[in-house]
TIKOL-342647 format. One record per atom (N, C-alpha, C, CB): residue number from 1; residue in one letter; x, y, z; atom name. Coordinates in steps of 0.001 Angstrom, whole numbers, plus 500000, padded with zeros to 6 digits. Glycine has a CB too. Layout:
REC   fifi   nufi       px       py       pz   tilo
REC    NUM      A        X        Y        Z     CA
...
END
This chain:
REC   fifi   nufi       px       py       pz   tilo
REC      1      M   516377   510000   513420      N
REC      1      M   515208   509636   513273     CA
REC      1      M   514491   509938   512115      C
REC      1      M   514659   509994   514174     CB
REC      2      S   515564   509891   510743      N
REC      2      S   515769   510605   509641     CA
REC      2      S   516110   509029   509435      C
REC      2      S   516799   512057   509456     CB
REC      3      R   516623   508262   509645      N
REC      3      R   516954   507022   509237     CA
REC      3      R   515845   505932   509419      C
REC      3      R   518132   506678   509920     CB
REC      4      R   514773   506174   510685      N
REC      4      R   513739   505401   510564     CA
REC      4      R   513047   506100   509591      C
REC      4      R   513039   505122   511754     CB
REC      5      R   512942   507296   509583      N
REC      5      R   511735   507540   508657     CA
REC      5      R   511724   507419   506948      C
REC      5      R   511365   508940   508968     CB
REC      6      S   513529   507075   506896      N
REC      6      S   514466   506540   505790     CA
REC      6      S   513548   504915   505094      C
REC      6      S   516326   506142   506711     CB
REC      7      A   513901   504278   506189      N
REC      7      A   513331   503020   506229     CA
REC      7      A   512106   503048   506223      C
REC      7      A   513665   502321   507162     CB
REC      8      L   510918   503585   506595      N
REC      8      L   509841   503287   506683     CA
REC      8      L   509449   504471   504985      C
REC      8      L   509208   503562   508462     CB
REC      9      T   510255   504853   504584      N
REC      9      T   509971   505668   502707     CA
REC      9      T   510430   503936   502247      C
REC      9      T   511675   507644   501821     CB
REC     10      S   511278   503612   502233      N
REC     10      S   511596   502766   501860     CA
REC     10      S   511017   501258   501551      C
REC     10      S   512267   502917   502381     CB
REC     11      L   510640   501158   502867      N
REC     11      L   509687   499642   503118     CA
REC     11      L   508285   500374   502068      C
REC     11      L   509083   499175   505472     CB
REC     12      H   507878   501715   502432      N
REC     12      H   506533   501490   501798     CA
REC     12      H   506770   501875   500048      C
REC     12      H   505269   502613   502655     CB
REC     13      R   507684   501891   499058      N
REC     13      R   508287   502246   498089     CA
REC     13      R   508584   500659   497237      C
REC     13      R   509541   503175   498618     CB
REC     14      L   509168   499859   498715      N
REC     14      L   509088   498316   498216     CA
REC     14      L   508052   497699   498473      C
REC     14      L   510014   497460   498695     CB
REC     15      L   506602   497921   499316      N
REC     15      L   505707   497559   499067     CA
REC     15      L   504664   497168   498011      C
REC     15      L   505596   497964   499512     CB
REC     16      A   504610   498738   497435      N
REC     16      A   503732   499387   496592     CA
REC     16      A   504100   498690   494996      C
REC     16      A   503981   501129   496760     CB
REC     17      A   505798   498819   495064      N
REC     17      A   506764   497735   493837     CA
REC     17      A   506073   496741   493147      C
REC     17      A   507961   496772   494510     CB
REC     18      G   505656   496266   494965      N
REC     18      G   505425   494562   495275     CA
REC     18      G   503839   494425   494643      C
REC     18      G   505499   494041   497349     CB
REC     19      C   503566   495111   495080      N
REC     19      C   501745   495323   495229     CA
REC     19      C   501485   495433   493260      C
REC     19      C   501104   497495   496463     CB
REC     20      V   502540   496723   492755      N
REC     20      V   502371   496919   490895     CA
REC     20      V   502790   495506   490454      C
REC     20      V   503631   498293   489985     CB
REC     21      A   504126   494821   490485      N
REC     21      A   503679   493901   490408     CA
REC     21      A   503070   492376   490386      C
REC     21      A   503812   494181   490304     CB
REC     22      L   502376   491936   491302      N
REC     22      L   501189   491381   491444     CA
REC     22      L   500161   491452   490629      C
REC     22      L   500813   491677   492345     CB
REC     23      V   499525   492747   490338      N
REC     23      V   498529   493448   489514     CA
REC     23      V   498696   492803   487436      C
REC     23      V   499032   495482   489863     CB
REC     24      L   500089   493472   488320      N
REC     24      L   500639   493232   486396     CA
REC     24      L   500443   491223   485965      C
REC     24      L   503250   493824   486208     CB
REC     25      A   501393   490933   487205      N
REC     25      A   501602   489084   486868     CA
REC     25      A   499566   488692   486779      C
REC     25      A   502802   487836   488968     CB
REC     26      L   499153   489324   487729      N
REC     26      L   497597   488571   487487     CA
REC     26      L   497531   489105   485774      C
REC     26      L   495923   489397   488788     CB
REC     27      T   497205   490290   485671      N
REC     27      T   496379   490868   484674     CA
REC     27      T   497365   489953   483243      C
REC     27      T   496389   492952   484772     CB
REC     28      V   498537   489643   483248      N
REC     28      V   499364   488707   482073     CA
REC     28      V   498883   487431   482331      C
REC     28      V   501110   488660   482144     CB
REC     29      L   498835   487199   483387      N
REC     29      L   497908   485561   483648     CA
REC     29      L   496139   485587   483063      C
REC     29      L   497783   485202   485816     CB
REC     30      A   496307   486326   483625      N
REC     30      A   494321   486487   483549     CA
REC     30      A   494855   486286   481800      C
REC     30      A   493077   488736   484268     CB
REC     31      V   495027   487802   480808      N
REC     31      V   494781   486845   479467     CA
REC     31      V   495350   485639   478916      C
REC     31      V   494967   487477   478514     CB
REC     32      S   495989   485969   479480      N
REC     32      S   496983   484517   478662     CA
REC     32      S   496323   482494   479211      C
REC     32      S   499334   484790   479629     CB
REC     33      P   495734   482189   478873      N
REC     33      P   495573   481315   478993     CA
REC     33      P   496377   479950   478871      C
REC     33      P   494889   481513   478589     CB
REC     34      S   497253   480170   478092      N
REC     34      S   498342   479563   478094     CA
REC     34      S   499987   479611   479828      C
REC     34      S   498684   480291   476546     CB
REC     35      L   499619   480646   479534      N
REC     35      L   500835   481232   480649     CA
REC     35      L   499543   480672   482093      C
REC     35      L   501367   483731   480457     CB
REC     36      H   499034   480588   481901      N
REC     36      H   497735   480473   483417     CA
REC     36      H   497719   478693   483200      C
REC     36      H   495420   481547   483049     CB
REC     37      A   497666   478545   482634      N
REC     37      A   497896   476811   482909     CA
REC     37      A   499414   476466   482820      C
REC     37      A   497061   475757   481626     CB
REC     38      W   500729   477367   482872      N
REC     38      W   501960   476663   482698     CA
REC     38      W   501911   477102   484465      C
REC     38      W   503368   477288   481349     CB
REC     39      L   501061   478348   484698      N
REC     39      L   501360   478420   486156     CA
REC     39      L   500928   477126   487165      C
REC     39      L   500622   479703   486645     CB
REC     40      H   500050   476125   486234      N
REC     40      H   499085   475642   487319     CA
REC     40      H   500024   474112   486864      C
REC     40      H   496935   475857   487056     CB
REC     41      G   500566   473656   485810      N
REC     41      G   501589   473044   485367     CA
REC     41      G   501353   472165   484680      C
REC     41      G   502280   472700   486095     CB
REC     42      E   499545   472716   484109      N
REC     42      E   498559   471470   483450     CA
REC     42      E   498741   471907   481985      C
REC     42      E   496667   471438   483987     CB
REC     43      K   498169   470768   481336      N
REC     43      K   498035   470928   479737     CA
REC     43      K   497218   472459   479701      C
REC     43      K   496978   469431   478893     CB
REC     44      Q   495705   472187   480153      N
REC     44      Q   494296   472548   479679     CA
REC     44      Q   493273   473502   480998      C
REC     44      Q   493508   470870   479264     CB
REC     45      L   493092   473629   481092      N
REC     45      L   492551   474198   482241     CA
REC     45      L   491126   474257   482160      C
REC     45      L   493081   475469   482484     CB
REC     46      D   490297   473665   482944      N
REC     46      D   488613   474983   482747     CA
REC     46      D   488381   475764   483186      C
REC     46      D   487355   474852   482986     CB
REC     47      T   487412   476570   483058      N
REC     47      T   487478   477327   482935     CA
REC     47      T   486779   478243   484768      C
REC     47      T   487020   477281   481532     CB
REC     48      D   486954   477613   485385      N
REC     48      D   486626   478284   486715     CA
REC     48      D   487405   477321   487529      C
REC     48      D   484953   478425   487151     CB
REC     49      D   488726   477602   487746      N
REC     49      D   489167   476469   488224     CA
REC     49      D   489459   477180   490194      C
REC     49      D   490759   475865   487054     CB
REC     50      G   488958   478621   490032      N
REC     50      G   488991   479599   491340     CA
REC     50      G   490541   480281   492138      C
REC     50      G   488236   478619   492522     CB
REC     51      C   491253   479355   491119      N
REC     51      C   492436   480173   491568     CA
REC     51      C   492835   481584   491766      C
REC     51      C   493169   479906   490932     CB
REC     52      A   493394   482440   491634      N
REC     52      A   493336   483768   492579     CA
REC     52      A   493952   484434   490890      C
REC     52      A   494644   483881   494528     CB
REC     53      V   493838   483835   490164      N
REC     53      V   494228   484680   488837     CA
REC     53      V   492386   484942   487982      C
REC     53      V   495664   483398   487578     CB
REC     54      V   491481   483893   488051      N
REC     54      V   490285   483183   487557     CA
REC     54      V   489879   484791   488352      C
REC     54      V   489691   481240   488135     CB
REC     55      L   489667   484682   489927      N
REC     55      L   488807   485639   490343     CA
REC     55      L   489146   486936   490020      C
REC     55      L   488632   485561   491592     CB
REC     56      F   490678   487316   489957      N
REC     56      F   490892   488716   489657     CA
REC     56      F   490210   489271   488453      C
REC     56      F   492268   488942   489512     CB
REC     57      A   490382   487734   487618      N
REC     57      A   489747   488379   486122     CA
REC     57      A   488578   488415   486243      C
REC     57      A   489943   487662   484780     CB
REC     58      Q   488197   487360   486399      N
REC     58      Q   486077   488255   486864     CA
REC     58      Q   485886   489469   487652      C
REC     58      Q   484894   487186   488103     CB
REC     59      G   486607   490121   488360      N
REC     59      G   486395   491307   489258     CA
REC     59      G   486107   490749   490093      C
REC     59      G   485560   492330   489050     CB
REC     60      V   486740   489899   491223      N
REC     60      V   485017   489103   492902     CA
REC     60      V   486529   490407   493449      C
REC     60      V   484751   485916   494167     CB
REC     61      T   485170   490526   494326      N
REC     61      T   485355   491923   495456     CA
REC     61      T   484706   491462   496948      C
REC     61      T   484292   493552   494813     CB
REC     62      A   484919   490281   497257      N
REC     62      A   484617   489686   498578     CA
REC     62      A   485409   490494   499581      C
REC     62      A   484986   488125   498654     CB
REC     63      G   486879   490568   499411      N
REC     63      G   487501   491539   499579     CA
REC     63      G   487655   492523   500155      C
REC     63      G   487541   491753   499094     CB
REC     64      L   487124   493568   498823      N
REC     64      L   486990   494662   499034     CA
REC     64      L   485722   495158   500551      C
REC     64      L   486694   495051   497565     CB
REC     65      A   484749   494087   500331      N
REC     65      A   483828   494459   502181     CA
REC     65      A   484416   494092   502914      C
REC     65      A   482432   493840   502766     CB
REC     66      A   485083   493731   503507      N
REC     66      A   486568   493486   504496     CA
REC     66      A   487062   494680   504678      C
REC     66      A   487859   492573   503855     CB
REC     67      I   487818   495133   503635      N
REC     67      I   488681   495794   503767     CA
REC     67      I   487940   497419   504225      C
REC     67      I   489521   495577   502492     CB
REC     68      V   486569   497323   503382      N
REC     68      V   486081   498696   504258     CA
REC     68      V   484998   498824   505394      C
REC     68      V   485547   499637   503312     CB
REC     69      A   484561   497161   505326      N
REC     69      A   484470   497671   506827     CA
REC     69      A   485679   497583   508680      C
REC     69      A   483138   496852   507031     CB
REC     70      V   486747   497167   507778      N
REC     70      V   487897   497825   508757     CA
REC     70      V   488383   499405   508490      C
REC     70      V   489291   496888   508586     CB
REC     71      V   488380   499769   507831      N
REC     71      V   488398   501204   507631     CA
REC     71      V   487666   502056   508218      C
REC     71      V   488213   501478   506579     CB
REC     72      G   486142   501829   508164      N
REC     72      G   485139   502409   508878     CA
REC     72      G   485474   502489   509773      C
REC     72      G   484119   502032   508960     CB
REC     73      A   486002   501424   510833      N
REC     73      A   485944   500696   512040     CA
REC     73      A   487058   501795   512363      C
REC     73      A   486219   498892   512115     CB
REC     74      L   488347   501918   511848      N
REC     74      L   489161   502530   512403     CA
REC     74      L   488463   503943   512364      C
REC     74      L   490472   502322   511820     CB
REC     75      R   488179   504374   511672      N
REC     75      R   487586   506063   510970     CA
REC     75      R   486366   506065   512465      C
REC     75      R   486436   506005   508563     CB
REC     76      V   485416   505142   512881      N
REC     76      V   484796   505959   514207     CA
REC     76      V   485661   505065   515596      C
REC     76      V   482624   505737   514298     CB
REC     77      L   486138   504654   515951      N
REC     77      L   487734   504471   516683     CA
REC     77      L   488656   505679   516553      C
REC     77      L   488644   503199   515947     CB
REC     78      A   489030   506547   515573      N
REC     78      A   489859   507340   515238     CA
REC     78      A   489112   508666   515866      C
REC     78      A   490185   507231   513723     CB
REC     79      E   487528   508864   515852      N
REC     79      E   486742   510154   515720     CA
REC     79      E   486605   510069   517663      C
REC     79      E   484915   510032   514453     CB
REC     80      E   486401   508514   517908      N
REC     80      E   486288   508396   520133     CA
REC     80      E   487285   508860   520503      C
REC     80      E   486312   506761   521160     CB
REC     81      L   488737   508703   520029      N
REC     81      L   489876   508758   520548     CA
REC     81      L   489932   510519   521239      C
REC     81      L   491004   508279   519302     CB
REC     82      P   490455   510905   522012      N
REC     82      P   490838   512080   523225     CA
REC     82      P   491437   512673   521953      C
REC     82      P   492023   511719   524879     CB
REC     83      K   490831   514638   521783      N
REC     83      K   492430   515217   520750     CA
REC     83      K   493596   515915   521497      C
REC     83      K   492035   516566   519501     CB
REC     84      P   494382   515978   521487      N
REC     84      P   495179   516457   522041     CA
REC     84      P   495552   517881   522435      C
REC     84      P   495780   516022   521585     CB
REC     85      H   495354   518378   523520      N
REC     85      H   494517   519934   523829     CA
REC     85      H   495923   520410   522827      C
REC     85      H   494275   520797   526054     CB
REC     86      Q   497140   520180   523436      N
REC     86      Q   498566   521229   522954     CA
REC     86      Q   499241   520358   521875      C
REC     86      Q   499914   521588   524399     CB
REC     87      L   499752   520882   521108      N
REC     87      L   501061   519962   520126     CA
REC     87      L   502237   520222   520619      C
REC     87      L   501285   520348   518473     CB
REC     88      L   502886   519550   521021      N
REC     88      L   504257   519470   521276     CA
REC     88      L   505224   519080   520446      C
REC     88      L   504417   518828   522137     CB
REC     89      L   506191   519882   519639      N
REC     89      L   506879   519871   518629     CA
REC     89      L   508452   519937   519406      C
REC     89      L   506385   521067   517598     CB
REC     90      E   508970   519674   518670      N
REC     90      E   510157   519812   519139     CA
REC     90      E   511207   521390   518664      C
REC     90      E   510732   518422   518656     CB
REC     91      A   511326   521686   519438      N
REC     91      A   512304   523115   519478     CA
REC     91      A   513296   522937   517958      C
REC     91      A   513584   523134   521250     CB
REC     92      P   513292   523984   517451      N
REC     92      P   514287   523961   515994     CA
REC     92      P   515602   523845   516703      C
REC     92      P   514249   525537   514833     CB
REC     93      R   516468   523520   516319      N
REC     93      R   517929   523893   516356     CA
REC     93      R   518639   525293   516429      C
REC     93      R   518391   523395   515299     CB
REC     94      F   518052   525307   515293      N
REC     94      F   518920   527047   514488     CA
REC     94      F   517779   527573   514795      C
REC     94      F   519473   527371   512442     CB
REC     95      Q   518346   529015   514858      N
REC     95      Q   516907   529951   514383     CA
REC     95      Q   516997   530247   513039      C
REC     95      Q   516692   531475   515137     CB
REC     96      F   518227   530326   512125      N
REC     96      F   518533   530169   510532     CA
REC     96      F   518926   528839   510316      C
REC     96      F   519710   531125   509945     CB
REC     97      P   518101   528737   509100      N
REC     97      P   519091   527038   508308     CA
REC     97      P   520831   527659   508562      C
REC     97      P   518677   526686   505641     CB
REC     98      P   521308   526283   508537      N
REC     98      P   522721   526613   508351     CA
REC     98      P   523484   527310   507581      C
REC     98      P   523185   525871   508235     CB
REC     99      G   524181   528360   507786      N
REC     99      G   525292   529103   506896     CA
REC     99      G   524208   530189   506294      C
REC     99      G   526206   527985   505543     CB
REC    100      C   523404   530245   506943      N
REC    100      C   522944   531600   506361     CA
REC    100      C   522627   532497   507495      C
REC    100      C   521655   531472   505409     CB
REC    101      G   522214   533868   507965      N
REC    101      G   522307   534499   508869     CA
REC    101      G   521059   535279   509285      C
REC    101      G   523293   535117   508655     CB
REC    102      P   521240   535945   509731      N
REC    102      P   520355   537115   509872     CA
REC    102      P   520481   538580   508669      C
REC    102      P   520725   537597   511444     CB
REC    103      P   518980   538786   508530      N
REC    103      P   519598   539537   507461     CA
REC    103      P   519468   541272   508194      C
REC    103      P   518618   539208   505775     CB
REC    104      S   520427   541748   507107      N
REC    104      S   521300   542784   507094     CA
REC    104      S   520444   544095   506344      C
REC    104      S   522701   542277   506310     CB
REC    105      D   520138   545080   507233      N
REC    105      D   519283   546390   506898     CA
REC    105      D   520444   547212   506987      C
REC    105      D   517940   546871   507955     CB
END
């Protein structure tokens, strides 16, 4: 179980690092027109070429509406699901942590 949890944690960290790198790259490309033109392989770009860099620089939030709609739908669905009556947890393997004994009076 801990191996699976560690794999998920590593995956989440990798995904977060990728998202940070993407935002950083879009920011640098939006600030530097020469790098943006180099990315397209052209010498001069028009101001509205419709690529992701231009949309990021202009702050287009069309995707945000879809994300808000999906999160809202998931929240409504989560409220409609029946809640469990009893929380079933795995029994601990040790009464005390390994290497520790009961208190002595």
